[in-house]
N, C-alpha and C positions, 0 to 999 in steps of 0.2 A: 504494500498499498503505499502511493508516496503522502511526503511530509504534507500538502499541501488536501489530503483529505481528511486527516487525523485537525480531531476536535479539540481545541485549543481548553487547559486546565482553568480549575477558575482562579488557581495565581496569576495566571499566565492575560485570561478575561481580565483581571480586575484592573492587572500592574498599565494593560491599554487603556484601560479606562480614566485610572489614575491621568498616565500620560498624556492622552486628548484633552482631558478637563485640567490642564496643566495646575492639574493637586500635589500635592507632596507623596513619595512614596519613600513611608516608613516604616519599620522590622514592627512600630508595633502593631499598624493598619493588619501587615503582611501575617503578623502573630493572632492577632482577633484569626484573620481566617481561617489561617489554621485549626486556630481553636475549636471553628464553627463546622469547621469538617466531618469534626468528631462527634460532635453534638448530636444524640440522636432527637428528633421527636423538634416539640418547642422550648425555648428558653425564654426567658425575660430580658435581657439588658446585666441585670446589677446581677444572676446567677452569673453570666457569662465572663463578670467583671468577677465575678470567686472563685470560678471556676480557673483563670486566669493566674490571679496570686495562690493560689494553692499548686500552680505547677510552674510558683519563682519567676513569672511575670507581670508582674503591678505597670496595673497603666492606670487612667484614670478614669472616674463615673463617666468622666465629658469624652472621653477619648473612645472612650464604648459604642456611647451613642453616636459621633460623631462617624465614626466609620460605620455604624450598621445606618445608618441616612446612605451612604456612598455604597453602601451593598447592595441595599436598598436600591441606587437608582440603575445600580450597575446591572440589576438584575437576576441577582446571587442571594439575595434574601428575600422575604416576602413578608410581612408586619399581618399576622392578625392582631382581632381585636374582641376576647371572649370577653361578654358581661365584666364581671367585677377585679378579673385576673389585669387585668389591666395591660399595655401590648407586651404579644409574642410571635418572639420570631420563628422564623423558620429555614432554610437552609434549601436553597431549590431545587428541585432533582424533577426526573418524572413523575414521581408519588406525590411530590411535595402538592405538582399541581392539579391532580385528579382524582384527591382526596377531599372526603369534605365533615365535618366534625357533631360529634351529637354531642353533646353540652351537658352533665344533669347541676339540674336551678338548687339544687339540695349541699353535691356535695362541690361544686364544683367541679370533677369528672369532664375531662377530654376525650372521648377517642371517636379515634382515624376511618372510614367505611369507605370503601368506594363501589361506585354505584353505576357501572357503566352508562344505563341508563339518563340520568338524572347528569352526566359529563356532557353526551354523547348531545343531548336538548340544550346542554349551555351553549357548548361552542357547537351549535350546529346557524344559531343564531345574529345577524347583521344587525350592528348597529349606528345607521343615520351619525354621519358629523361621532363617532365614536371607534376609537380599536383598545379594544381592551387589550390587556397585559395579562392580568390570573383571576381568577375569581376566586372566594369563599362563598361555600355553601356550608352554615352555622342551625341545626335542630337543636332547640332547648327542646330539654324533659325533663322528665328522674329514671335515674337510673336504675338497675335489676336490685342491686343492691339495697339504693334507698329506700325502693318502692314495697323489697321484704322489713328491713327495719318500721315501716309506718303498719306491714299492717299486724306485723308483731303486736311495736307498740299500744296500735286499734286491738287486740286479740287482750290485750294485758287491761284493759281501760288508759290508757297513759296517752296522752295529751303530743 
């Protein structure tokens, strides 16, 4: 396979983005990107900062937030907003774009689901004067665990 057909890595994409937008290419920004590539699922900026500190790479909260903004502009990270959990972030991948979220309104647990029919329906839509970059579908309700607890408490006469 020729080199021109190999897709660029996240690091290369971020480096190219920073260069083309005349942004500083700092070790901290690339360390944050590296850390994100090892995180599974959703994470907050604060959690990311703690992971960085735990790995012996202390970065300021402001640097984490600023880098997350750049990574969103670059298309490597998406921001999700789950009710009272605030902003959570997620690495962009094929699975990140094609899954939806079930969010428990009692305990706050987030479960990722894949529903190809819903994804195909959303992706088949054309929007006049608008080009979507990604979408997020959040379904709020009560998870099985919380539902069982409610039933158990109700049968025991508790509220």
